[in-house]
N, C-alpha and C positions, 0 to 999 in steps of 0.2 A: 525756213519752215520745216526742213527735214529733221531739225533738232527737236521739233515738237512731236515727231512720230516715234513711237516705241520701236526698238529694234526687234525684228521679227524672230530672231533666234533667242531673244531674252523672254519675250512674252507674245507668242503668236496671236493669241486671242485679242489682246489689247492693240497690237499692231493692226489687225484687221479692222477693229472698231475705229481706230484713229484714221485709217484711210477712208472709210465710209463717211465719217463725220467731217473730217477736215478736207477731204477731197470733194465735198459738196454733193455727194450722191444721195444721202438720206439723213433724216433726223428722227429723234424719238418724238412720240406724240403724247397728247394728254390721255389717250386711251391705252390702257395697259396692254402690252404685247403687240401693239400696232405701230407702224412707222409712217412717216411722211416722206414720200419720194420727192426729192428736190428737182428742179428743172434739169440740172445736168445729168442726174441719175435717170430721170424719166426719158430724156433724149436717148440715153443709152438703151433703155428698154424699148423705145419706139424703133430704134434701128434693128434690135433683135426681132421685134414683132413684125416689122415690115418685110425683112428677109424671109422669115419663116412663113408669113402669110403668102408670099409669092410662091414659095416652094409647095405649100399645101395646094394652092390653086393650080399649079402645074401638074399635080397628081390627081386633079379632078374634084377636089373638095370645094365646098362653098360654105360661107359663114352664115350663121343664124344666131338668135339669142333666145334664151329660155329664162324663166323666172328665177329670181334670187331666193324665193321662199319655196320650201318643199313641205307638203303635208306630212305630218309625223307618220301616218299610216303607210305612206309609200316606202319609208325605210324599213318597215316591218316585213315587207313582202319578200325580201331576199335575205335569208338568215345570216350568211357570212358577211354580207355588206353591212348590215346594221351592227353586227358585232365588231366589225373593224372600225366603225366611225362613231359608235355610241358615246364614247368618252370624250369626243372632241366637238360635239355638236353644241351650237348656240341655239337656244329655243325661244321663240316669241310666244308669249302666253296672253298678252292683252293688246288692244288696239287703240287705247285712248288714255290720256292723262287728264288730270283736273287740278285746280288750285287746292292747295292744302287748306283745310278749314282753319288750321292754326296760324295761317299766314306764313308758312315756312316753305315757300316755293311751290313745287308741283309734286303730286303723288300719282301712282297708278290708280285709275278708276276701277274699283272692284266689279262694277257693273259691266265693264267692257272686256270681259274674259272671252277669249276665242273658244268656239265650240270644239275645234281641233287645233292643237298647237302647230306652229309652223317652224320648220328647221331652216336656219340660214345655211344655204348650200355649202356643204363640205366638198361636194363633187356632184355631178348632175345626172348620173346614170338613171336614177329612179324617175325624176321628172321628165327626162327625155324619152325613156322607154314607155312611160304612160302616154306621151304624145305620139310616139311612133305607132302605137296601136291604132290610132285614127288615120295615120298616113299610109299604112300598109294593108292592102287587101290581096294583091296579086303579085306574081313574079315580075310583072311589068313595073312595079313600084320599087324594085330593088336593082342595084344597091342604093342605099342612102348614104351619102358621104358628106357629113356635116361637121363643122368645127365652130366653136364659139370662143371669143375672147372675153374674159370675164374676171371677176374677183370671187374668191371663196374664203370661207372662215373655218378654221380648225383651231379649237380653243387650246392653244399650246401653253404649257406652264413655264417652260424654259425657252425664252426667245432670244434670237440674235438677228440683227438687221440683215435683211435679204435671205438669210439662210433658213430661218424658222420664225415666222411671225403669225399672229393669230389671224390676220387678214393678209392675203397676198394676191398678186395678179398672175394670171396664167392663161393658157389656151387649153381647151379640152376637145378632142375629136371624138365623135360618137358615130359609128357606122353600123349599118345593118346589111346583111348578106343572105343570099339564098342557100349557100352551102358552107360547110365547115372549112373546106379547102380555100374558098374565097376569103373568108374571115381571117384565117391564119396568114394567108398571103398579104392581106392588108396590114395586119399587125407587124409582120416582118418588114414590109415596105416602109411603114412609118418609122420603125426603129432605124432603118437605114437613112431616112430623111434626117432624123435627129443626129445621127452619127456624122453624116456629111456636113451638116450645119456646124456642129461642134468643132470638127477638124478644119473645115475650110474657112469658117468665119470667126470662130472663137480662138482659133489656133490651139485647140485643146484636144490632144489625143485621147481616145476613149476605148474601153474594152466593151465589145458587144457581147451580150450574154442573156441567160435566162435566170430568173430568181428561183431559189429553193421554195418548197411548199410553204415554209414558215414565213418567207419574206414576200410572198405574192400579194398583189392588190386584193383587197377584200371583195370577193365575188368573182375573181378571175379563175380561169382554168389554167392559163399560162401567162406569166408576166415577163416580157422582154425588157432589157434595160441597157443603158450605156453608163459605164462607171468611169469616173475620172479621178486622177490623183492630184492632191494639192501639195504645196511646197512643204507642209509640215508632215507629209507622209500619211495623212488621213485621206480616205476615199470620200467621194461625193457622188451621189446618184444624180446624173445630169438629165435624165429623161427616161420615161417608161412608156411602153406600149403593151396593151393587154388583149389577149384573146379571151373573151368572156363566155365562149360557148353559147349555150341556149339558156343560161341561168336567168337573165333578165327577161328574155322572151317568155319563159315559163312563168316568172313572177307576175308579169303584166299581161299575159295571154296574147302575145303578139304573134300572129300566124299569117301565112300567105297561102294563096291557092297556086300550086305549081302548074307547069305547062301540061302535066298529065292529069290535072284536075284534082290533085290530092292536097289536103290541107297539111301544111308543114310549119313547124316552129322556125323562127328567124334566128340567124347566127349573128353574133355581135363582137365589136371591138371598141375599145376606148384608148386614148393616148394623150399625153400632156407633158408640157414643160412650163416652168414658172419663172418669176423674178429671182428665184434661187440661182439662175444662170449668171446673174450679175455677181453674186457672191463667188461663183466658180471662177469667173474672169479675174476678179480681184486676187483671189488666193493662188491662182495658177501662175500669174505673170508678174505681179507687182514686187516692189523692193522697198528698202528703207527710206528712199527719197519720195516715195508716193506711188500712185497708180501707174501701171504700165498697161495700156489698152491696145488691143490689136486694131490696126488701121481700118479694117473692114467694118468695125462696129463703133469705133470711137466717135463721140459727138462731133469733135473737130479733128481733122487730120493735121492741120498746120496752124501755128500761130506766128505771125510776122511782127517783129518788134523793131520799129525804126528808132534809132537813137535820136533823142531830141537835142538839137543844137542851139547854142546861144544865138546863132545867126538865123533870123526868121526865114530868109530865103532858102537856106540849106534845109531847115526843118520842113518847109513847104515841099521842096524837091523830094525829100525822103518820104513824105506822106504820099506824094503822087506816085513815086516808084512802088511803094507798098501796095497801093490800090491797083496799080498796073499788074503787079505780080499776082495779087488776089484774083483779078479778072482772068489771067491766064490759067491759074489753077482751077478756078470755078468752071472754066470751059472743059476741063478734064474730069469734072465731077469731084474735085478735091475740096472738102469742106475746110474753109479757111477763115481765121479771125485775125484782125489787126489790133494790136494793143499799142496805142500812141498816147496813153495816159501820161501827162506830164507830172502828175503828183507822185508817181512811183518810180523808184530807182530801178535800173536795169537788173541788178542782182536780185531784187525782190520779185520782179517779173519772171526771171529764169526759174527761181525756186517755186513760184506759184504754178507755172505750167508743167514743171516736173511733177509736182504733187498731183496735179489733175490728169497726168498721163497723156498729154498731147504727144502724138508720135513724132512730130518734127517741129523744130523751132528754127525760124529764119531771122537772123539779125542783120541789119544793114545800117551802116553809119556813113558820115560824109566821105571818109576816105574810100570806103567800099564803093560808094556811088561813083566816085571819080575813076576807080579802077574797073568798074563794070562787074563787080562780084558781090556776093553776100555770104555770110557765114551760116552754114546749115548744120544743125546738130540733131542726132537721132536719139530718141528717148530710151530705146531698149539697151543700147550699148554705151551711150554717152559720147560716141565719136563725133568729131566736128570736122568739117571740110569747107574749103573755100570753093564756091560754085559760081560759074559764069552766069550773069543775069540773062544772057541771050537764050540759053536753053534750060533755065532753072525749072520750068514746068515739067520738062521731060525728066530731068534729074530727080526731082521730088517724086514724080509718078513711079519711077523705078525704085526709089528708096523706100517708098511705102510698101511696095511689093516685097522688097528684101526684108523689111521689118516683120511683115506678116509671116514670111517663111521662117525667119530666125526664131520668132517666138514659138512657133510650132515645133521646130527642131529641138529647141532648148527644153521644152516641156516633154517632148517625146524621149529625149535622152535621159531626163530625170526619171520618167516613169520606167523606162527599161532598166535603169540602174536599181530601181526599187521594186522589182518583181523577183522574189526570192523563193526558191524551191526548197522545201524542208520535208523530212521524213519522220521526225520524232517530235514529241510534245515539248521537250526541252529546247530543241531548235526553234520550234514555233514561237514559244514565249520569248526567246532571246531576240528574234527578229522583231517582234512586236515592240519590245521594250527599248531596243538599242538602234535598230536600223529603220524601222517603220516601213510603210508602203504595203503593197500587195504581197500576200504570202500564199504560194501555190502549194496546196497540201491535200492529202487523201482524207476523205470523210466517208463514213459508212452508209450515208444516205438516209439516216433516220432523223426525224424531227427532235427526238429526245437528246440525241448526241449533239445536234446543232445547238439546242438550248443550253446544254451543259458547257459546251465550248464558249458560248457567249457569256455565260455566268462566270466562268473561270478567267476569261481573257479580255472581256469587253470587246471582242472582235466578232464580226458577223460574216456570214457568207455573202459577199458582194454580188457574185454571179457565178454561174457555170458557163464558161465561155462558149460561144457558138463555135461549131466545128472543133470542139474539144477532142483531143486524141485519147483514145482508150488506152489505159495503162493499168496493169494489175499492181495493187499495192495494199497497204494496211492503213486503216484509219489512225490518225495521229493520237487520238484519245482512247479509243476502245480496242484498237488492234484488230478489229473485224475487217474482212475483205472489202476492198474498194476497187472499182473499175476505172476511175478517172479522178483527176485532181480538180479542185475548185479554188476560187480566189477568195481568201479571207482578208479582212482589214478592219481596223478601227475607222469609224466613219462619222461624218456629220449627219 
């Protein structure tokens, strides 16, 4: 099967598509720009969702659900917001079809035109803040800590499975606070939740930072982000958290009566991650044999493959032992699958589970059963070892922990090797063209210079790292004074 996968050093984009399609994660759909998430891929998303949902609830958030459709007038109320999303909006203009009088299927009924067009949500700030106006009257109603799991539509022209599709799944948190300090603390806290999730569960090291003014979320005062580095040296934004100030409170007239009896505008945040995280997992860890998935999120941790013997009694004994091992592993919370399909050869099975990224493979044959051992192989390194059946559950439990740590350390080493400090434009371009990765460089702080750098290099400011050290220098493009370095990269 690995022969069917494009070498990632030869064509990284095709390698990625091969893994998504042949690894059984997703497929193209009849709707342009949209994808079908297959069961294996959706299980991966469910694991991501369930962990994050628990983390949100531990920090006091609750789930709700808001409409898919947003009145067009709502987007007009916050100028930066509508400007940021206007070109990506899908618009509903009619509410009924009718049979074509010429007998050619159905047509839009011109008599069923909506009085006001509806936008299929690209994000939910406007519909939510219109609702919060009715929920908030007094300081006693604050804070509101709400999250929703939903789908959104952003009409993308150039799409790629999981990374950029017209419709995608995500979560979006929307919180309301009495003070600016509370809202900023919330935005920073949720950024740390995302960073911890990425590093502890995805085995993906991230840089915590803030976006430049050009790269901020439309309508935000400050956008916090986590940035990850993929194996081709491109950056990927893995999550964002926004301090919205009072922009949406002003737009929708959301006020509360303070303890002192004074009417005040509410302060806001929003934050979200999406199915793009699956793309990040693929590109950060996988290889030319297929997917490599971190155990904490993999749909299955272990596949057990008993060799089918010509002796029916041996085969039965092997199947019983496989089920016994599965029960032991299940008791430890280890997700396990048995493949005793007699129509497939062992070599085919090995390649199939390598392709799908199962962290551990257990093989047991008649001789192994006699000797009380099994062959255990780890997906990340390919190493194999003979393991005693008596404590195989403990061995695999520890092995999964080791794999999780190894994937993180490998990704961390790669990232550290690909953060390069430069001081001149020539050095900057040389790194982007030949080494890739994050480039740490001085920038004069102006949007115009940022735009020019992007135009000339196709690199953007990924973030201004949190706790950045002040350092006098000169902008790599203009030579104007700069007080700190920022991280540039070409990105997805």
